[in-house]
N, CA, C and O of each residue as an XYZ file, in Angstrom:
800
protein
N     -29.701    -25.628    -18.647
C     -29.065    -26.590    -17.740
C     -29.928    -26.750    -16.493
O     -30.372    -25.760    -15.910
N     -30.165    -27.986    -16.087
C     -30.995    -28.258    -14.912
C     -30.100    -28.325    -13.664
O     -29.534    -29.373    -13.356
N     -29.980    -27.207    -12.957
C     -29.103    -27.154    -11.791
C     -29.589    -28.053    -10.651
O     -28.787    -28.650     -9.933
N     -30.901    -28.138    -10.499
C     -31.452    -28.977     -9.444
C     -31.114    -30.444     -9.688
O     -30.815    -31.187     -8.753
N     -31.163    -30.842    -10.927
C     -30.859    -32.240    -11.277
C     -29.394    -32.559    -10.977
O     -29.080    -33.625    -10.449
N     -28.512    -31.638    -11.313
C     -27.085    -31.841    -11.038
C     -26.855    -31.912     -9.531
O     -26.108    -32.757     -9.038
N     -27.515    -31.001     -8.810
C     -27.396    -30.978     -7.341
C     -27.858    -32.303     -6.755
O     -27.175    -32.885     -5.912
N     -29.004    -32.777     -7.194
C     -29.553    -34.034     -6.674
C     -28.635    -35.222     -6.959
O     -28.504    -36.125     -6.132
N     -28.005    -35.219     -8.123
C     -27.129    -36.339     -8.491
C     -25.899    -36.390     -7.588
O     -25.452    -37.472     -7.208
N     -25.353    -35.227     -7.247
C     -24.181    -35.164     -6.361
C     -24.559    -35.639     -4.965
O     -23.820    -36.398     -4.340
N     -25.712    -35.190     -4.480
C     -26.177    -35.569     -3.141
C     -26.477    -37.066     -3.073
O     -26.115    -37.735     -2.105
N     -27.142    -37.585     -4.112
C     -27.484    -39.012     -4.136
C     -26.235    -39.873     -4.143
O     -26.161    -40.875     -3.432
N     -25.253    -39.483     -4.945
C     -23.994    -40.227     -4.989
C     -23.305    -40.224     -3.630
O     -22.736    -41.228     -3.201
N     -23.369    -39.063     -2.955
C     -22.739    -38.948     -1.641
C     -23.416    -39.860     -0.613
O     -22.748    -40.422      0.255
N     -24.731    -40.005     -0.713
C     -25.475    -40.840      0.227
C     -25.171    -42.324      0.045
O     -25.296    -43.112      0.982
N     -24.771    -42.694     -1.164
C     -24.576    -44.111     -1.485
C     -23.106    -44.518     -1.555
O     -22.766    -45.478     -2.247
N     -22.251    -43.818     -0.865
C     -20.835    -44.172     -0.888
C     -20.225    -43.976      0.491
O     -20.814    -43.344      1.368
N     -19.046    -44.526      0.660
C     -18.298    -44.349      1.896
C     -17.048    -43.554      1.545
O     -16.055    -44.120      1.088
N     -17.097    -42.241      1.757
C     -16.007    -41.367      1.349
C     -14.793    -41.558      2.250
O     -14.885    -41.441      3.472
N     -13.652    -41.855      1.626
C     -12.409    -42.070      2.371
C     -11.549    -40.816      2.260
O     -11.443    -40.223      1.187
N     -10.934    -40.415      3.372
C     -10.067    -39.248      3.356
C     -10.808    -37.988      3.767
O     -11.825    -38.046      4.458
N     -10.286    -36.856      3.335
C     -10.857    -35.565      3.735
C     -12.282    -35.403      3.227
O     -12.577    -35.739      2.080
N     -13.161    -34.890      4.074
C     -14.548    -34.652      3.678
C     -15.110    -33.453      4.433
O     -14.562    -33.034      5.452
N     -16.194    -32.916      3.927
C     -16.874    -31.784      4.556
C     -18.361    -32.094      4.652
O     -18.945    -32.661      3.729
N     -18.970    -31.719      5.777
C     -20.390    -31.972      5.987
C     -21.224    -30.917      5.248
O     -20.882    -29.734      5.229
N     -22.317    -31.373      4.644
C     -23.183    -30.464      3.896
C     -24.655    -30.761      4.191
O     -25.076    -31.918      4.183
N     -25.430    -29.711      4.451
C     -26.867    -29.859      4.659
C     -27.547    -29.956      3.291
O     -27.486    -29.021      2.493
N     -28.188    -31.083      3.032
C     -28.866    -31.292      1.747
C     -29.896    -30.183      1.529
O     -29.906    -29.523      0.490
N     -30.748    -29.991      2.510
C     -31.670    -28.852      2.497
C     -31.044    -27.803      3.408
O     -30.975    -28.011      4.619
N     -30.593    -26.695      2.864
C     -29.921    -25.677      3.667
C     -30.754    -25.247      4.877
O     -31.983    -25.216      4.818
N     -30.079    -24.922      5.955
C     -30.780    -24.521      7.176
C     -31.601    -23.251      6.964
O     -32.654    -23.082      7.579
N     -31.128    -22.362      6.100
C     -31.879    -21.139      5.831
C     -33.162    -21.414      5.051
O     -34.020    -20.541      4.923
N     -33.282    -22.640      4.531
C     -34.499    -23.032      3.805
C     -35.320    -24.034      4.612
O     -36.221    -24.683      4.081
N     -34.999    -24.152      5.902
C     -35.778    -25.040      6.765
C     -35.138    -26.387      7.035
O     -35.739    -27.238      7.691
N     -33.918    -26.596      6.536
C     -33.222    -27.857      6.767
C     -32.823    -28.026      8.225
O     -32.646    -27.041      8.942
N     -32.683    -29.265      8.662
C     -32.332    -29.552     10.058
C     -30.929    -30.144     10.148
O     -30.254    -30.344      9.138
N     -30.505    -30.418     11.387
C     -29.204    -31.048     11.621
C     -29.318    -32.562     11.732
O     -28.373    -33.228     12.157
N     -30.462    -33.106     11.355
C     -30.646    -34.555     11.392
C     -29.669    -35.228     10.438
O     -29.320    -34.669      9.398
N     -29.230    -36.427     10.796
C     -28.276    -37.159      9.955
C     -28.813    -37.381      8.550
O     -28.051    -37.420      7.584
N     -30.134    -37.526      8.441
C     -30.735    -37.768      7.129
C     -30.598    -36.564      6.195
O     -30.765    -36.687      4.981
N     -30.289    -35.389      6.781
C     -30.169    -34.178      5.973
C     -28.706    -33.754      5.783
O     -28.427    -32.665      5.280
N     -27.788    -34.617      6.186
C     -26.366    -34.286      6.079
C     -25.621    -35.349      5.278
O     -25.799    -36.548      5.495
N     -24.786    -34.891      4.354
C     -23.970    -35.812      3.561
C     -22.514    -35.362      3.628
O     -22.225    -34.201      3.916
N     -21.613    -36.285      3.363
C     -20.178    -35.980      3.338
C     -19.746    -35.759      1.895
O     -19.985    -36.600      1.028
N     -19.107    -34.618      1.648
C     -18.661    -34.279      0.297
C     -17.171    -33.958      0.300
O     -16.595    -33.631      1.338
N     -16.564    -34.056     -0.868
C     -15.183    -33.605     -0.999
C     -15.209    -32.079     -0.994
O     -16.275    -31.478     -1.130
N     -14.053    -31.451     -0.839
C     -14.001    -29.993     -0.825
C     -14.558    -29.387     -2.100
O     -15.313    -28.416     -2.044
N     -14.195    -29.944     -3.248
C     -14.662    -29.401     -4.523
C     -16.158    -29.626     -4.703
O     -16.864    -28.763     -5.222
N     -16.636    -30.794     -4.271
C     -18.076    -31.069     -4.368
C     -18.864    -30.078     -3.519
O     -19.907    -29.571     -3.932
N     -18.339    -29.814     -2.320
C     -19.029    -28.894     -1.409
C     -19.105    -27.499     -2.018
O     -20.136    -26.830     -1.948
N     -17.998    -27.073     -2.616
C     -17.959    -25.771     -3.292
C     -18.977    -25.746     -4.427
O     -19.722    -24.779     -4.585
N     -19.002    -26.823     -5.217
C     -19.878    -26.890     -6.384
C     -21.354    -26.877     -6.002
O     -22.149    -26.184     -6.637
N     -21.735    -27.645     -4.959
C     -23.156    -27.688     -4.592
C     -23.636    -26.332     -4.071
O     -24.794    -25.963     -4.269
N     -22.739    -25.586     -3.399
C     -23.141    -24.263     -2.938
C     -23.274    -23.293     -4.110
O     -24.099    -22.379     -4.082
N     -22.461    -23.502     -5.127
C     -22.580    -22.703     -6.338
C     -23.908    -23.014     -7.025
O     -24.597    -22.114     -7.506
N     -24.257    -24.307     -7.066
C     -25.523    -24.720     -7.676
C     -26.723    -24.186     -6.906
O     -27.734    -23.808     -7.499
N     -26.605    -24.156     -5.571
C     -27.713    -23.663     -4.747
C     -28.036    -22.204     -5.045
O     -29.192    -21.790     -4.960
N     -27.015    -21.423     -5.396
C     -27.250    -20.029     -5.742
C     -28.058    -19.921     -7.029
O     -28.928    -19.060     -7.156
N     -27.763    -20.799     -7.981
C     -28.517    -20.811     -9.230
C     -29.946    -21.293     -8.996
O     -30.888    -20.801     -9.618
N     -30.096    -22.257     -8.094
C     -31.423    -22.820     -7.823
C     -32.293    -21.839     -7.040
O     -33.486    -21.697     -7.308
N     -31.662    -21.151     -6.047
C     -32.396    -20.182     -5.206
C     -31.711    -18.811     -5.296
O     -31.092    -18.367     -4.329
N     -31.817    -18.151     -6.431
C     -31.104    -16.887     -6.644
C     -31.518    -15.742     -5.715
O     -30.781    -14.767     -5.571
N     -32.683    -15.853     -5.090
C     -33.158    -14.782     -4.209
C     -32.765    -14.993     -2.750
O     -32.981    -14.116     -1.914
N     -32.189    -16.153     -2.444
C     -31.832    -16.450     -1.050
C     -30.450    -15.885     -0.741
O     -29.430    -16.464     -1.115
N     -30.432    -14.755     -0.058
C     -29.180    -14.037      0.181
C     -28.225    -14.791      1.105
O     -27.008    -14.655      0.979
N     -28.759    -15.572      2.021
C     -27.900    -16.311      2.940
C     -27.074    -17.354      2.197
O     -25.954    -17.662      2.604
N     -27.612    -17.895      1.123
C     -26.863    -18.862      0.315
C     -25.741    -18.167     -0.447
O     -24.655    -18.719     -0.622
N     -26.023    -16.947     -0.896
C     -24.989    -16.174     -1.594
C     -23.857    -15.864     -0.634
O     -22.684    -15.961     -0.996
N     -24.207    -15.487      0.598
C     -23.190    -15.162      1.595
C     -22.363    -16.397      1.945
O     -21.141    -16.317      2.076
N     -23.045    -17.554      2.097
C     -22.347    -18.804      2.427
C     -21.344    -19.151      1.328
O     -20.224    -19.581      1.605
N     -21.764    -18.956      0.081
C     -20.864    -19.245     -1.037
C     -19.681    -18.284     -1.038
O     -18.545    -18.684     -1.297
N     -19.957    -17.004     -0.744
C     -18.885    -16.003     -0.721
C     -17.848    -16.333      0.341
O     -16.647    -16.226      0.092
N     -18.305    -16.735      1.526
C     -17.383    -17.086      2.600
C     -16.550    -18.306      2.215
O     -15.355    -18.364      2.506
N     -17.176    -19.269      1.565
C     -16.458    -20.462      1.127
C     -15.444    -20.098      0.048
O     -14.337    -20.636      0.023
N     -15.820    -19.196     -0.832
C     -14.948    -18.761     -1.928
C     -13.667    -18.132     -1.391
O     -12.605    -18.243     -2.003
N     -13.779    -17.467     -0.235
C     -12.609    -16.821      0.350
C     -11.830    -17.748      1.275
O     -10.709    -17.434      1.677
N     -12.432    -18.904      1.616
C     -11.783    -19.808      2.555
C     -10.973    -20.898      1.861
O      -9.947    -21.330      2.388
N     -11.415    -21.347      0.692
C     -10.721    -22.444      0.013
C     -10.251    -22.014     -1.366
O     -10.774    -21.069     -1.958
N      -9.257    -22.727     -1.859
C      -8.760    -22.480     -3.206
C      -9.114    -23.684     -4.066
O      -8.824    -24.822     -3.699
N      -9.731    -23.437     -5.193
C     -10.161    -24.513     -6.066
C     -10.164    -24.026     -7.509
O     -10.182    -22.821     -7.760
N     -10.148    -24.947     -8.443
C     -10.170    -24.581     -9.852
C     -11.580    -24.251    -10.322
O     -11.755    -23.667    -11.391
N     -12.596    -24.621     -9.529
C     -13.968    -24.310     -9.891
C     -14.209    -22.840     -9.620
O     -13.915    -22.373     -8.520
N     -14.731    -22.095    -10.577
C     -14.960    -20.671    -10.372
C     -16.095    -20.197    -11.255
O     -16.470    -20.871    -12.214
N     -16.637    -19.045    -10.934
C     -17.701    -18.444    -11.726
C     -17.613    -16.939    -11.556
O     -17.812    -16.415    -10.460
N     -17.313    -16.251    -12.643
C     -17.189    -14.801    -12.586
C     -18.518    -14.175    -12.175
O     -18.549    -13.228    -11.389
N     -19.602    -14.704    -12.702
C     -20.924    -14.162    -12.395
C     -21.248    -14.332    -10.913
O     -21.738    -13.406    -10.267
N     -20.971    -15.526    -10.378
C     -21.278    -15.777     -8.980
C     -20.366    -14.958     -8.067
O     -20.785    -14.507     -7.002
N     -19.127    -14.773     -8.490
C     -18.197    -13.943     -7.713
C     -18.743    -12.524     -7.613
O     -18.746    -11.918     -6.541
N     -19.203    -12.006     -8.749
C     -19.723    -10.644     -8.775
C     -20.973    -10.513     -7.908
O     -21.104     -9.557     -7.143
N     -21.891    -11.475     -8.027
C     -23.134    -11.425     -7.260
C     -22.850    -11.516     -5.763
O     -23.434    -10.779     -4.968
N     -21.958    -12.417     -5.386
C     -21.617    -12.573     -3.975
C     -20.929    -11.320     -3.446
O     -21.201    -10.882     -2.328
N     -20.043    -10.747     -4.246
C     -19.318     -9.544     -3.826
C     -20.281     -8.374     -3.636
O     -20.169     -7.624     -2.666
N     -21.220     -8.223     -4.557
C     -22.198     -7.149     -4.447
C     -23.048     -7.324     -3.194
O     -23.379     -6.356     -2.509
N     -23.390     -8.565     -2.912
C     -24.214     -8.848     -1.734
C     -23.485     -8.426     -0.458
O     -24.050     -7.750      0.401
N     -22.228     -8.836     -0.352
C     -21.445     -8.493      0.836
C     -21.283     -6.977      0.958
O     -21.343     -6.426      2.057
N     -21.079     -6.309     -0.181
C     -20.836     -4.872     -0.175
C     -22.080     -4.047      0.133
O     -21.973     -2.881      0.513
N     -23.249     -4.642     -0.026
C     -24.478     -3.879      0.204
C     -25.278     -4.422      1.379
O     -25.350     -3.783      2.430
N     -25.874     -5.588      1.211
C     -26.775     -6.136      2.220
C     -26.112     -6.342      3.573
O     -26.693     -6.007      4.606
N     -24.894     -6.892      3.576
C     -24.238     -7.224      4.836
C     -23.722     -5.998      5.573
O     -23.354     -6.094      6.744
N     -23.688     -4.850      4.909
C     -23.159     -3.656      5.545
C     -24.240     -2.635      5.888
O     -23.934     -1.541      6.360
N     -25.493     -2.987      5.653
C     -26.573     -2.038      5.908
C     -26.711     -1.709      7.389
O     -27.110     -0.600      7.743
N     -26.385     -2.660      8.252
C     -26.565     -2.447      9.685
C     -25.341     -1.884     10.385
O     -25.386     -1.597     11.582
N     -24.234     -1.722      9.642
C     -23.010     -1.219     10.265
C     -23.232      0.186     10.828
O     -23.676      1.088     10.119
N     -22.916      0.353     12.110
C     -23.037      1.663     12.736
C     -24.411      1.987     13.286
O     -24.591      3.029     13.916
N     -25.405      1.100     13.056
C     -26.741      1.363     13.583
C     -26.770      1.064     15.080
O     -25.912      0.349     15.597
N     -27.762      1.616     15.764
C     -27.896      1.393     17.203
C     -28.040     -0.096     17.508
O     -27.481     -0.599     18.483
N     -28.795     -0.788     16.665
C     -29.010     -2.223     16.859
C     -27.704     -3.003     16.756
O     -27.429     -3.877     17.578
N     -26.894     -2.678     15.732
C     -25.629     -3.373     15.524
C     -24.648     -3.096     16.656
O     -23.958     -4.001     17.125
N     -24.591     -1.828     17.097
C     -23.673     -1.450     18.173
C     -24.063     -2.140     19.471
O     -23.204     -2.640     20.198
N     -25.372     -2.167     19.763
C     -25.865     -2.823     20.984
C     -25.556     -4.312     20.965
O     -25.142     -4.878     21.976
N     -25.759     -4.950     19.806
C     -25.497     -6.373     19.677
C     -24.016     -6.674     19.867
O     -23.661     -7.659     20.514
N     -23.151     -5.834     19.308
C     -21.714     -6.019     19.442
C     -21.284     -5.837     20.895
O     -20.449     -6.586     21.404
N     -21.866     -4.828     21.561
C     -21.521     -4.560     22.957
C     -21.887     -5.744     23.838
O     -21.118     -6.124     24.720
N     -23.065     -6.332     23.603
C     -23.504     -7.486     24.391
C     -22.593     -8.685     24.169
O     -22.310     -9.442     25.098
N     -22.135     -8.851     22.932
C     -21.273     -9.994     22.621
C     -19.907     -9.880     23.284
O     -19.216    -10.883     23.462
N     -19.510     -8.640     23.656
C     -18.199     -8.413     24.257
C     -18.218     -8.403     25.781
O     -17.164     -8.369     26.416
N     -19.421     -8.432     26.372
C     -19.521     -8.377     27.831
C     -18.769     -9.534     28.485
O     -19.041    -10.701     28.202
N     -17.833     -9.204     29.350
C     -17.074    -10.235     30.055
C     -16.053    -10.944     29.192
O     -15.405    -11.885     29.651
N     -15.895    -10.505     27.932
C     -14.967    -11.172     27.025
C     -13.843    -10.245     26.562
O     -13.107    -10.571     25.630
N     -13.712     -9.087     27.217
C     -12.665     -8.144     26.826
C     -11.292     -8.790     27.006
O     -10.953     -9.197     28.117
N     -10.494     -8.895     25.942
C      -9.187     -9.580     26.018
C      -8.272     -9.055     27.115
O      -7.519     -9.822     27.715
N      -8.332     -7.725     27.388
C      -7.404     -7.136     28.355
C      -8.048     -6.880     29.716
O      -7.507     -6.134     30.532
N      -9.204     -7.498     29.959
C      -9.869     -7.319     31.241
C      -8.992     -7.852     32.375
O      -8.603     -9.020     32.371
N      -8.683     -6.983     33.350
C      -7.856     -7.340     34.513
C      -6.438     -7.778     34.126
O      -5.792     -8.522     34.864
N      -5.958     -7.314     32.969
C      -4.609     -7.663     32.524
C      -3.800     -6.396     32.281
O      -4.361     -5.342     31.980
N      -2.495     -6.501     32.411
C      -1.607     -5.372     32.126
C      -0.396     -5.872     31.341
O      -0.089     -7.064     31.346
N       0.280     -4.955     30.674
C       1.502     -5.307     29.958
C       2.626     -5.588     30.966
O       2.661     -4.996     32.045
N       3.520     -6.474     30.614
C       4.684     -6.716     31.464
C       5.655     -5.559     31.305
O       5.571     -4.803     30.337
N       6.568     -5.420     32.242
C       7.566     -4.346     32.156
C       8.386     -4.464     30.881
O       8.744     -3.461     30.264
N       8.680     -5.703     30.491
C       9.451     -5.932     29.264
C       8.672     -5.449     28.040
O       9.227     -4.823     27.136
N       7.356     -5.757     28.032
C       6.511     -5.329     26.920
C       6.422     -3.814     26.852
O       6.478     -3.234     25.767
N       6.284     -3.168     28.012
C       6.226     -1.710     28.053
C       7.521     -1.075     27.553
O       7.507     -0.053     26.867
N       8.635     -1.703     27.912
C       9.931     -1.186     27.492
C      10.068     -1.265     25.972
O      10.572     -0.337     25.341
N       9.619     -2.373     25.392
C       9.681     -2.536     23.940
C       8.825     -1.484     23.240
O       9.233     -0.910     22.230
N       7.630     -1.238     23.788
C       6.754     -0.235     23.204
C       7.382      1.151     23.290
O       7.288      1.947     22.357
N       8.019      1.425     24.417
C       8.665      2.721     24.605
C       9.803      2.919     23.614
O       9.928      3.982     23.006
N      10.638      1.885     23.452
C      11.768      1.976     22.522
C      11.290      2.143     21.092
O      11.884      2.877     20.302
N      10.193      1.442     20.771
C       9.635      1.533     19.425
C       9.125      2.938     19.145
O       9.304      3.468     18.049
N       8.482      3.539     20.152
C       7.951      4.896     19.992
C       9.080      5.921     19.822
O       8.933      6.897     19.087
N      10.191      5.691     20.500
C      11.312      6.630     20.439
C      11.975      6.641     19.072
O      12.498      7.668     18.639
N      11.955      5.503     18.392
C      12.641      5.407     17.099
C      11.685      5.575     15.916
O      12.101      5.534     14.758
N      10.404      5.762     16.222
C       9.418      5.901     15.154
C       9.598      7.235     14.442
O       9.696      8.280     15.084
N       9.639      7.194     13.118
C       9.805      8.408     12.325
C       8.436      9.010     12.015
O       7.548      8.324     11.508
N       8.276     10.274     12.319
C       7.011     10.961     12.071
C       7.271     12.123     11.130
O       8.100     12.986     11.416
N       6.567     12.145     10.012
C       6.712     13.257      9.071
C       5.538     14.213      9.245
O       4.493     13.847      9.783
N       5.728     15.422      8.788
C       4.646     16.407      8.853
C       3.434     15.933      8.054
O       2.290     16.179      8.434
N       3.705     15.247      6.938
C       2.621     14.748      6.091
C       1.813     13.683      6.826
O       0.583     13.721      6.827
N       2.516     12.723      7.456
C       1.820     11.669      8.196
C       1.038     12.235      9.374
O      -0.064     11.781      9.681
N       1.622     13.227     10.024
C       0.952     13.840     11.172
C      -0.329     14.548     10.727
O      -1.344     14.515     11.422
N      -0.265     15.184      9.566
C      -1.444     15.870      9.033
C      -2.547     14.861      8.721
O      -3.722     15.111      8.990
N      -2.156     13.715      8.149
C      -3.132     12.663      7.838
C      -3.747     12.103      9.111
O      -4.945     11.828      9.167
N      -2.901     11.934     10.148
C      -3.395     11.391     11.416
C      -4.419     12.335     12.039
O      -5.463     11.901     12.526
N      -4.112     13.609     12.018
C      -5.007     14.603     12.603
C      -6.318     14.690     11.804
O      -7.395     14.852     12.377
N      -6.205     14.582     10.481
C      -7.402     14.627      9.636
C      -8.304     13.438      9.933
O      -9.528     13.565      9.950
N      -7.684     12.272     10.169
C      -8.445     11.064     10.491
C      -9.159     11.214     11.827
O     -10.321     10.834     11.965
N      -8.455     11.773     12.814
C      -9.057     11.991     14.129
C     -10.212     12.983     14.019
O     -11.260     12.806     14.640
N     -10.006     14.021     13.225
C     -11.036     15.031     13.050
C     -12.287     14.429     12.415
O     -13.410     14.742     12.809
N     -12.073     13.556     11.422
C     -13.193     12.920     10.736
C     -13.965     12.019     11.692
O     -15.195     11.990     11.676
N     -13.227     11.279     12.530
C     -13.869     10.388     13.498
C     -14.652     11.171     14.536
O     -15.743     10.770     14.939
N     -14.090     12.287     14.963
C     -14.735     13.083     16.002
C     -16.004     13.757     15.511
O     -16.809     14.225     16.317
N     -16.192     13.811     14.196
C     -17.377     14.443     13.636
C     -18.588     13.519     13.609
O     -19.690     13.943     13.262
N     -18.382     12.244     13.980
C     -19.504     11.307     14.005
C     -20.493     11.734     15.080
O     -20.083     12.240     16.124
N     -21.793     11.538     14.845
C     -22.815     11.962     15.818
C     -22.592     11.327     17.185
O     -22.351     10.124     17.285
N     -22.672     12.132     18.229
C     -22.545     11.636     19.595
C     -23.703     12.168     20.422
O     -24.177     13.282     20.198
N     -24.154     11.370     21.375
C     -25.210     11.823     22.260
C     -24.622     12.837     23.241
O     -23.408     12.886     23.438
N     -25.488     13.646     23.854
C     -25.032     14.637     24.831
C     -24.326     13.950     25.997
O     -23.347     14.469     26.534
N     -24.832     12.777     26.382
C     -24.227     12.025     27.483
C     -22.822     11.559     27.119
O     -21.906     11.611     27.940
N     -22.664     11.101     25.868
C     -21.359     10.645     25.383
C     -20.348     11.786     25.407
O     -19.217     11.623     25.865
N     -20.776     12.941     24.905
C     -19.898     14.115     24.863
C     -19.475     14.514     26.276
O     -18.310     14.842     26.505
N     -20.409     14.489     27.217
C     -20.118     14.884     28.593
C     -19.155     13.908     29.255
O     -18.266     14.317     30.001
N     -19.331     12.616     28.983
C     -18.428     11.602     29.543
C     -17.011     11.773     29.027
O     -16.047     11.623     29.778
N     -16.885     12.090     27.738
C     -15.559     12.322     27.148
C     -14.916     13.547     27.805
O     -13.735     13.528     28.149
N     -15.710     14.616     27.977
C     -15.190     15.839     28.576
C     -14.682     15.600     30.005
O     -13.600     16.056     30.375
N     -15.478     14.882     30.795
C     -15.101     14.623     32.181
C     -13.836     13.767     32.270
O     -13.008     13.947     33.163
N     -13.706     12.835     31.327
C     -12.554     11.923     31.356
C     -11.250     12.617     30.998
O     -10.167     12.101     31.274
N     -11.357     13.787     30.383
C     -10.144     14.481     29.913
C      -9.855     15.781     30.661
O      -9.032     16.588     30.227
N     -10.538     15.976     31.787
C     -10.346     17.220     32.531
C      -9.013     17.221     33.290
O      -8.642     16.230     33.919
N      -8.306     18.350     33.216
C      -7.098     18.549     34.005
C      -6.048     17.472     33.825
O      -5.701     17.099     32.705
N      -5.542     16.973     34.957
C      -4.437     16.017     34.950
C      -4.811     14.695     34.292
O      -3.929     13.901     33.963
N      -6.103     14.445     34.096
C      -6.527     13.209     33.424
C      -6.219     13.247     31.932
O      -6.217     12.214     31.262
N      -5.960     14.438     31.423
C      -5.615     14.586     30.016
C      -4.127     14.293     29.850
O      -3.304     14.968     30.468
N      -3.759     13.304     29.033
C      -2.337     12.942     28.874
C      -1.469     14.089     28.367
O      -0.250     14.070     28.534
N      -2.096     15.084     27.752
C      -1.331     16.222     27.242
C      -1.419     17.424     28.175
O      -1.048     18.531     27.786
N      -1.899     17.228     29.387
C      -2.062     18.323     30.345
C      -0.716     18.995     30.637
O       0.224     18.346     31.097
N      -0.635     20.297     30.366
C       0.580     21.057     30.632
C       1.728     20.754     29.689
O       2.869     21.125     29.964
N       1.436     20.069     28.552
C       2.517     19.703     27.636
C       2.235     20.214     26.224
O       1.083     20.408     25.834
N       3.283     20.422     25.489
C       3.213     20.718     24.069
C       4.293     19.903     23.384
O       5.191     19.383     24.046
N       4.217     19.784     22.056
C       5.246     19.033     21.353
C       5.504     19.637     19.982
O       4.680     20.378     19.444
N       6.661     19.306     19.430
C       7.018     19.724     18.083
C       7.868     18.629     17.451
O       8.474     17.814     18.147
N       7.904     18.623     16.117
C       8.688     17.625     15.403
C      10.127     18.095     15.249
O      10.385     19.200     14.772
N      11.056     17.244     15.657
C      12.481     17.535     15.510
C      13.144     16.291     14.930
O      13.216     15.254     15.589
N      13.628     16.400     13.691
C      14.259     15.262     13.000
C      13.343     14.038     12.972
O      13.789     12.913     13.199
N      12.064     14.269     12.690
C      11.125     13.153     12.561
C      10.668     12.560     13.878
O      10.004     11.523     13.890
N      11.011     13.198     14.989
C      10.596     12.696     16.292
C       9.760     13.743     17.014
O       9.973     14.945     16.853
N       8.805     13.272     17.813
C       7.940     14.168     18.556
C       8.620     14.523     19.897
O       8.820     13.662     20.754
N       8.961     15.786     20.048
C       9.618     16.258     21.275
C       8.615     17.001     22.137
O       8.009     17.978     21.696
N       8.437     16.534     23.381
C       7.481     17.148     24.297
C       8.192     18.175     25.187
O       9.359     18.006     25.540
N       7.477     19.225     25.534
C       8.024     20.224     26.450
C       6.870     20.851     27.223
O       5.723     20.837     26.777
N       7.191     21.391     28.373
C       6.175     22.017     29.223
C       5.732     23.335     28.608
O       6.547     24.083     28.068
N       4.429     23.617     28.693
C       3.902     24.861     28.128
C       4.132     26.025     29.093
O       3.757     27.159     28.794
C-alpha cells in the first residue's frame, strides 16, 4: 500500500474544496520535518481525516518519534472508528519509554521549576475561613485504618529515600526544628478509626 499516495490525495482534495462545518488545521509538511506555519502549508480537514493523515504519517516516517507522539495525543483526545492496533502499541511504547527518559533528571526538574516561576496557583493566596472549616470537618470524620496508615508511612519512607543533596537535607532539618515541626510535643494514636493527638 502506498501511504504517501493516500496522504497526498487527502491533502490535495482538502486544498481544492471549501469545507463547511467543523474542521481542524493540519500542517501538510509536519513542523518536526521542517514545515512552516505559512498558509500554503496548512489545510482544513475533518476530524477523521486529520486522525487518518497522522496515522499515515507514522507509516511514512516510522522513525520520527514526534509524529508518533502527536498521533498518540490525538488518539487520546478524540473518539473515532478509525483505529490501528499496531499504531496504538507503537505509540504507547514510545510514550512509556522515550517520553519518560528525562523524568526526575536535573534538566527536567530545572525546566519545570523555571516554568513555575511566578505562576504558583497559591502565591499570595489563603483559604477562606469557610474553606478551612470544611477541611477541618472532613479531617475529623475521615476513617483511618491501621492498614492504610501503614501504607501511608511506607509511601513516605519510599519518597524520603530519594537522593537529596546535603543542602536539601539541611534545609529540611532547619525547617522542622522545634516549634516549627507540626508534631512538636505531640503524639497520636488510632481510636475508632480516628487519629487522636495528645501531649507527650
